[in-house]
GUMAR-69823 format. One line per 10 residues: number of its first residue (from 0); their letters; for each residue x negated, y negated, z of C-alpha. Coordinates in steps of 0.25 Angstrom, whole numbers, padded with zeros to 4 digits. Layout:
! GUMAR-69823
NUM = a = X,Y,Z  ...
//
This chain:
! GUMAR-69823
0 = msyfagitel = -0005,0077,0185  0011,0074,0186  0013,0085,0194  0000,0081,0203  0002,0066,0205  -0002,0066,0219  -0014,0075,0219  -0027,0066,0218  -0042,0071,0219  -0050,0073,0230
10 = ppdplfglka = -0064,0071,0233  -0073,0083,0235  -0073,0089,0249  -0085,0082,0255  -0093,0095,0257  -0092,0102,0245  -0093,0090,0236  -0107,0088,0245  -0109,0100,0240  -0106,0097,0226
20 = ryvadsrtdk = -0115,0086,0226  -0127,0094,0235  -0125,0106,0222  -0126,0096,0210  -0138,0088,0215  -0149,0090,0207  -0162,0088,0218  -0170,0100,0222  -0172,0097,0237  -0157,0094,0241
30 = vdlgigayrd = -0150,0098,0254  -0138,0103,0258  -0133,0099,0272  -0117,0100,0268  -0111,0112,0267  -0111,0121,0281  -0115,0133,0274  -0129,0139,0280  -0142,0141,0273  -0154,0147,0274
40 = nngkpwilpa = -0168,0142,0277  -0170,0143,0260  -0157,0135,0258  -0149,0147,0254  -0135,0152,0258  -0140,0163,0268  -0130,0177,0266  -0132,0181,0282  -0137,0195,0284  -0127,0201,0289
50 = vklaeaklvs = -0117,0195,0279  -0125,0204,0269  -0125,0217,0278  -0112,0216,0279  -0109,0212,0264  -0116,0226,0261  -0109,0235,0271  -0095,0228,0267  -0097,0232,0251  -0103,0245,0255
60 = spdynheyls = -0093,0249,0264  -0084,0260,0258  -0070,0253,0261  -0074,0239,0257  -0064,0232,0248  -0057,0220,0243  -0043,0223,0248  -0035,0212,0255  -0037,0211,0268  -0024,0207,0277
70 = isgfepflkq = -0019,0194,0278  -0025,0192,0294  -0038,0197,0286  -0049,0207,0291  -0046,0212,0304  -0060,0217,0307  -0065,0204,0303  -0055,0197,0314  -0058,0207,0324  -0072,0203,0325
80 = askvilgens = -0071,0188,0319  -0062,0186,0332  -0072,0192,0341  -0084,0182,0335  -0078,0169,0338  -0069,0174,0352  -0081,0184,0356  -0081,0201,0358  -0075,0198,0371  -0064,0188,0370
90 = aalaenrvvs = -0052,0188,0380  -0044,0182,0368  -0046,0196,0360  -0047,0204,0370  -0032,0200,0373  -0030,0202,0359  -0024,0186,0359  -0032,0181,0346  -0025,0181,0332  -0036,0181,0322
100 = qqslsgtgal = -0033,0179,0306  -0042,0180,0295  -0047,0168,0286  -0054,0158,0275  -0066,0154,0284  -0064,0144,0296  -0057,0133,0286  -0046,0144,0285  -0044,0147,0297  -0042,0132,0302
110 = hvagvllkef = -0032,0132,0290  -0024,0142,0295  -0026,0138,0309  -0020,0124,0305  -0008,0131,0297  -0005,0141,0309  -0006,0129,0320  0002,0119,0310  0013,0129,0310  0016,0133,0324
120 = ytgektvyls = 0007,0125,0333  0016,0118,0342  0006,0109,0348  0000,0094,0342  -0004,0098,0328  -0015,0088,0328  -0028,0095,0325  -0041,0089,0334  -0054,0089,0324  -0068,0085,0330
130 = kptwanhnqi = -0073,0072,0324  -0079,0075,0315  -0077,0090,0311  -0077,0097,0299  -0070,0090,0287  -0062,0103,0284  -0056,0103,0296  -0048,0090,0294  -0043,0094,0281  -0039,0108,0284
140 = ftsigfkvas = -0029,0103,0296  -0022,0091,0288  -0021,0099,0277  -0012,0106,0285  -0006,0095,0291  -0011,0093,0304  -0015,0080,0310  -0030,0078,0312  -0036,0072,0324  -0051,0073,0330
150 = ypywdndtks = -0058,0070,0343  -0073,0066,0344  -0085,0074,0344  -0097,0069,0337  -0103,0058,0345  -0108,0051,0333  -0118,0041,0341  -0122,0053,0351  -0122,0064,0341  -0115,0071,0350
160 = ldlkgflsti = -0102,0079,0354  -0091,0067,0358  -0086,0074,0370  -0078,0063,0375  -0070,0061,0363  -0067,0075,0360  -0062,0077,0375  -0056,0065,0374  -0049,0069,0363  -0042,0083,0368
170 = rtapagsifl = -0037,0076,0380  -0030,0064,0372  -0025,0073,0359  -0011,0080,0360  -0010,0091,0367  -0009,0102,0360  -0016,0098,0349  -0025,0107,0340  -0042,0102,0342  -0050,0110,0330
180 = lhacahnptg = -0065,0112,0338  -0077,0118,0332  -0080,0130,0340  -0095,0127,0337  -0105,0120,0326  -0096,0107,0327  -0094,0106,0311  -0102,0093,0307  -0107,0092,0319  -0113,0103,0324
190 = ldpsqdewkq = -0111,0098,0338  -0103,0110,0348  -0100,0105,0360  -0107,0111,0373  -0100,0123,0380  -0096,0113,0393  -0092,0104,0381  -0083,0113,0376  -0076,0118,0389  -0072,0102,0392
200 = vlkeleakkh = -0067,0104,0376  -0059,0115,0378  -0054,0113,0391  -0049,0097,0386  -0041,0106,0376  -0034,0114,0384  -0032,0105,0394  -0023,0099,0382  -0019,0112,0377  -0024,0106,0364
210 = lvlfdsayqg = -0025,0118,0352  -0040,0123,0350  -0044,0128,0337  -0059,0132,0334  -0065,0133,0320  -0077,0141,0321  -0084,0141,0308  -0101,0143,0317  -0098,0153,0325  -0113,0160,0327
220 = fasgdldkda = -0118,0150,0317  -0119,0138,0326  -0128,0144,0337  -0132,0159,0332  -0124,0164,0343  -0108,0167,0341  -0103,0168,0355  -0110,0154,0359  -0104,0146,0345  -0091,0153,0351
230 = yairyaidqk = -0089,0146,0366  -0079,0138,0363  -0069,0146,0360  -0073,0158,0368  -0072,0149,0379  -0060,0144,0377  -0054,0156,0375  -0061,0165,0384  -0060,0155,0397  -0047,0153,0393
240 = vistpiiicq = -0049,0139,0392  -0039,0134,0380  -0026,0142,0384  -0019,0136,0370  -0019,0142,0358  -0035,0141,0352  -0038,0147,0335  -0051,0147,0332  -0056,0147,0315  -0067,0154,0313
250 = sfaknvgmyg = -0076,0155,0301  -0088,0166,0298  -0091,0156,0285  -0103,0149,0292  -0109,0160,0303  -0108,0174,0293  -0112,0164,0280  -0099,0169,0272  -0094,0155,0269  -0088,0158,0257
260 = ervgaihvip = -0081,0171,0260  -0071,0162,0270  -0071,0171,0283  -0062,0165,0294  -0054,0169,0304  -0042,0162,0313  -0040,0167,0329  -0029,0162,0334  -0028,0164,0351  -0013,0158,0354
270 = stqkdeqlgr = -0017,0157,0369  -0021,0162,0382  -0011,0173,0384  -0009,0185,0372  0004,0183,0365  0006,0195,0355  0018,0190,0349  0012,0176,0347  -0002,0184,0340  0007,0190,0332
280 = alksqlnrii = 0013,0177,0329  0002,0172,0325  -0003,0182,0318  0006,0181,0308  0007,0168,0305  -0008,0168,0302  -0005,0179,0292  0005,0170,0287  -0003,0158,0283  -0015,0167,0278
290 = rseisnppay = -0005,0175,0269  0001,0163,0263  -0012,0156,0261  -0023,0167,0257  -0015,0178,0257  -0026,0186,0267  -0041,0183,0270  -0053,0187,0261  -0060,0200,0263  -0073,0200,0262
300 = gakivstiln = -0080,0189,0270  -0070,0195,0283  -0077,0208,0279  -0092,0204,0279  -0091,0196,0292  -0081,0209,0298  -0092,0218,0294  -0102,0209,0302  -0094,0208,0314  -0090,0223,0315
310 = dralrqqwea = -0105,0228,0312  -0113,0227,0325  -0127,0225,0316  -0121,0216,0307  -0115,0208,0321  -0127,0205,0323  -0135,0203,0310  -0125,0192,0311  -0126,0187,0322  -0142,0184,0319
320 = dlvtmssrih = -0137,0177,0306  -0131,0167,0315  -0144,0165,0324  -0152,0165,0310  -0142,0154,0305  -0140,0147,0316  -0156,0144,0320  -0159,0141,0308  -0148,0130,0307  -0154,0126,0321
330 = kmrlklkell = -0167,0126,0316  -0163,0116,0307  -0160,0108,0316  -0169,0107,0325  -0180,0103,0313  -0171,0093,0306  -0172,0086,0320  -0187,0086,0323  -0190,0082,0307  -0178,0071,0310
340 = tnlhtpgtwd = -0186,0067,0325  -0201,0068,0318  -0196,0058,0308  -0192,0048,0317  -0178,0048,0309  -0170,0037,0316  -0160,0041,0326  -0158,0055,0334  -0156,0068,0330  -0155,0080,0342
350 = hivnqtgmfs = -0140,0081,0338  -0146,0088,0325  -0150,0099,0333  -0141,0097,0345  -0130,0101,0334  -0128,0117,0331  -0121,0124,0318  -0124,0121,0303  -0120,0107,0303  -0127,0093,0310
360 = ftglspdmva = -0120,0080,0311  -0132,0073,0308  -0127,0061,0310  -0132,0053,0297  -0121,0044,0290  -0114,0045,0278  -0124,0035,0271  -0135,0043,0277  -0130,0055,0271  -0127,0049,0257
370 = rlekvhgiyl = -0141,0045,0257  -0147,0058,0261  -0139,0064,0248  -0142,0054,0239  -0156,0051,0241  -0162,0065,0248  -0152,0076,0242  -0147,0080,0256  -0132,0082,0257  -0125,0082,0269
380 = vssgrasvag = -0111,0080,0273  -0107,0065,0273  -0103,0065,0290  -0118,0070,0295  -0115,0082,0293  -0125,0092,0289  -0127,0106,0287  -0140,0111,0293  -0140,0123,0288  -0145,0116,0275
390 = lndgnvekva = -0157,0112,0281  -0171,0121,0279  -0184,0122,0280  -0187,0118,0267  -0177,0105,0268  -0176,0099,0282  -0186,0092,0280  -0183,0086,0269  -0168,0083,0276  -0176,0076,0289
400 = naidevvrfy = -0180,0066,0278  -0169,0062,0272  -0161,0061,0284  -0174,0052,0289  -0173,0043,0276  -0158,0041,0278  -0157,0039,0291  -0169,0027,0291  -0163,0022,0278  -0149,0020,0284
410 = akpkl = -0156,0015,0296  -0164,0004,0290  -0159,-0012,0292  -0150,-0015,0279  -0156,-0030,0274
//
């Protein structure tokens, strides 16, 4: 131990610690609303039909192998991934202004972005995160050495977006700061700005010349529409609203249901003007970061996603799969709200259906969440974030009754 005298044991990761407690629970009617992974109406993991078809096509192809990819990744995947997020008619793509690099899903993309910015960004090296945000955002950027600040986002009293606080922080932050934005299906709140609100946010970001970093983990999964879920990104770029560099961290874990394959990409758009020398320099530095950390990206998942994106029939099947997932989740939102309303559960529950994507910020307190777990065997994050994908026709009534019980329990006057 003398060789590691300063080391201390850390508590388990909150999310995976929650999963471990769920697995260890012997109750047969337990419910997992913690981990953000899609489940079908039987509560089982779902392999997308498009993925099954793509796997069969890939494995049976004569040139299928397990050779190393290039450091940049699988080029057919990168080409189509950039079109998915930016659009087929993207001016940035047409002008060859996009520098793309395959990454270990969205988390890896965020890390690579952080390393690149830490070394080369000349602006204010403070990363502003929404309050609340995905817990790993803070850990990723602080581990690289960034100062992390926050901007108001969730108004707990109204269960709505704190647009006034959001815009105020953009205006008062030092010029050239880094603002991380959730492109859609905000994690953990499930609350997204409207298109008009996005326009206001992006206008203020441009006024202070802040660098915009988009985290796009749920495109198509939120609404079932790839174009709709990419609105903020495409508006910022196509309308040239943002003249400063834009970085996009893209994940295919949720929307292709390939959580364990870690398929992602980082796209860097230096400015509104083409600069071939800068583009080549960025590409070389992204390659260096990847080479030093993982040598080169994993192939299998990228080839599956590429097969889907480059085959018209498989692409259509994938888009139908996105509608299947997003529609089922929305159906569960409606059902849960209906049940809570019928139970006359104290409080208002409209926010459950006004939110989108996988998660709902329920408004339940940490004490309520703890009681849900202890008394009812229902597991969700202590912040009150629930994975709506974990609801189904077989458990939604149990969950509604349990929420009703814990809300009433803590609403009772204490003698």
